[in-house]
C-alpha positions in Angstrom: 152.0 -38.1 95.9 148.9 -38.2 97.7 149.2 -41.4 99.5 153.0 -40.8 100.1 152.3 -37.2 101.6 149.0 -38.3 103.6 151.0 -41.4 105.5 151.6 -41.0 108.9 152.5 -43.7 111.7 149.2 -44.9 113.3 150.0 -46.0 117.0 146.2 -46.4 118.4 143.8 -48.8 116.7 140.5 -50.0 116.9 139.4 -53.6 117.7 137.9 -54.5 114.7 140.3 -57.1 113.2 141.7 -56.7 109.6 140.1 -58.5 107.0 142.9 -61.3 105.4 142.1 -59.8 101.6 143.7 -56.3 103.1 146.6 -58.2 105.1 147.4 -60.1 101.7 147.7 -56.9 99.5 149.6 -55.1 102.3 152.2 -58.3 102.2 152.5 -58.0 98.0 153.0 -54.6 98.3 156.0 -55.5 100.0 156.5 -58.8 97.8 156.4 -56.9 95.0 159.6 -53.8 96.3 162.7 -53.5 94.2 165.4 -55.4 95.6 169.5 -55.6 95.2 170.5 -57.6 91.8 166.6 -58.8 91.7 167.9 -61.3 94.5 164.3 -60.9 96.5 166.0 -61.3 99.9 163.0 -60.5 102.0 160.5 -62.6 102.9 157.4 -61.0 105.1 155.7 -63.2 108.1 152.3 -61.7 108.1 150.8 -62.7 111.7 147.0 -62.4 112.4 147.0 -65.3 115.2 146.3 -63.0 118.8 148.5 -65.5 120.7 151.7 -65.4 118.5 151.0 -61.7 118.0 151.3 -61.2 121.9 154.1 -63.6 122.1 156.0 -61.5 119.5 154.8 -58.2 121.4 156.5 -59.6 124.3 159.6 -60.6 122.6 160.0 -56.8 121.0 158.9 -55.5 124.8 162.0 -57.5 126.1 164.4 -56.1 123.5 163.8 -52.8 124.9 164.1 -54.1 128.4 160.4 -53.8 129.4 158.1 -56.4 129.7 154.9 -54.3 130.5 154.4 -52.7 127.6 152.7 -53.6 124.2 155.3 -52.1 121.3 152.6 -53.2 119.1 150.0 -50.9 120.1 147.1 -53.2 120.1 147.6 -53.5 116.3 145.6 -57.1 115.3 148.2 -57.7 112.9 152.2 -58.0 112.5 154.1 -58.4 109.2 157.6 -58.8 110.1 160.2 -58.5 107.4 163.3 -61.2 107.5 166.0 -60.7 104.9 168.7 -63.0 103.9 172.4 -61.6 105.3 173.7 -63.5 102.8 172.6 -60.6 100.2 174.9 -57.9 100.5 171.7 -55.5 100.0 169.3 -57.1 102.3 168.7 -54.6 104.9 167.9 -52.4 102.3 165.8 -55.0 100.2 163.7 -55.3 103.5 163.7 -51.4 104.5 162.4 -50.8 101.1 159.5 -53.6 101.2 158.2 -52.2 104.7 157.8 -48.6 102.9 156.1 -50.6 100.1 153.6 -52.3 103.0 153.2 -48.9 104.3 152.0 -47.1 101.5 149.7 -49.9 100.6 148.1 -49.9 104.1 147.8 -46.2 103.8 146.0 -46.4 100.4 144.0 -49.2 101.7 142.8 -47.1 104.6 144.7 -49.0 107.1 147.0 -47.8 110.1 150.4 -49.0 110.0 153.6 -48.3 111.7 157.0 -49.4 111.4 158.3 -50.9 114.8 162.2 -51.4 115.2 163.5 -54.7 116.9 163.0 -57.3 114.4 166.5 -58.1 114.5 166.7 -58.8 118.5 163.4 -61.0 118.3 164.4 -63.0 115.7 167.9 -63.7 117.4 166.3 -64.7 120.6 165.6 -68.2 121.0 161.7 -67.7 120.6 162.2 -66.3 117.8 164.7 -69.0 115.9 162.3 -71.4 117.3 159.3 -70.0 115.8 161.1 -69.8 112.4 162.2 -73.4 112.8 158.6 -74.7 113.4 157.3 -72.8 110.1 160.0 -74.3 108.2 161.4 -71.0 107.3 165.0 -71.6 106.7 168.2 -69.5 105.8 170.4 -66.7 107.7 168.0 -64.4 108.0 168.0 -61.1 109.7 165.0 -59.3 111.3 164.4 -55.7 109.4 161.3 -54.7 111.1 157.7 -55.1 112.1 154.6 -53.2 110.3 151.9 -53.4 112.8 148.8 -52.7 110.9 145.1 -52.2 111.8 141.9 -49.8 111.8 142.8 -46.7 113.0 141.2 -45.1 115.8 141.3 -41.2 114.3 142.6 -39.8 111.1 146.4 -38.8 111.2 147.6 -35.7 111.9 149.0 -33.8 109.0 152.7 -33.4 107.9 155.0 -31.9 109.4 156.6 -28.9 107.7 159.5 -30.4 106.0 163.2 -28.9 106.5 164.1 -26.0 103.7 167.2 -27.8 102.7 166.2 -31.2 102.4 166.5 -31.5 98.4 169.7 -30.1 96.3 169.3 -29.2 93.2 172.2 -29.3 90.8 171.7 -28.3 87.1 
């Protein structure tokens, strides 16, 4: 519960690279997320290559109708979750993989944030071409991106939760 309660989105990162062993641990957390019917529909594309990371940032910015911003907030690593559209639970499967990765990043002392528009990124010609170049096949849809890095500062405390969040029925 401590990790869950303390996890916050990070949008400000240092220039320090993230060690591959930490990237692997975060990705592994996504790998062990539950999936509908045990189908394991998601895949995780872990990108620490700066040139590719910057291209992906541009694709994401274009999906917002902008090209002059970095939607990845300078984070040096992007973990993109895509999932097999033939599995009925693919969006949920990918979403829970993202949540697992966010929690693992918090536990490891890293900053992370869920960034949308992975769907549009990998519907683009560039996104489809990248998957083909990497030999990744299937009817995949981008579910989301997890940006990852060393946070510049400690996260803010959690906001107070609404009083009618939970209803107990006994």
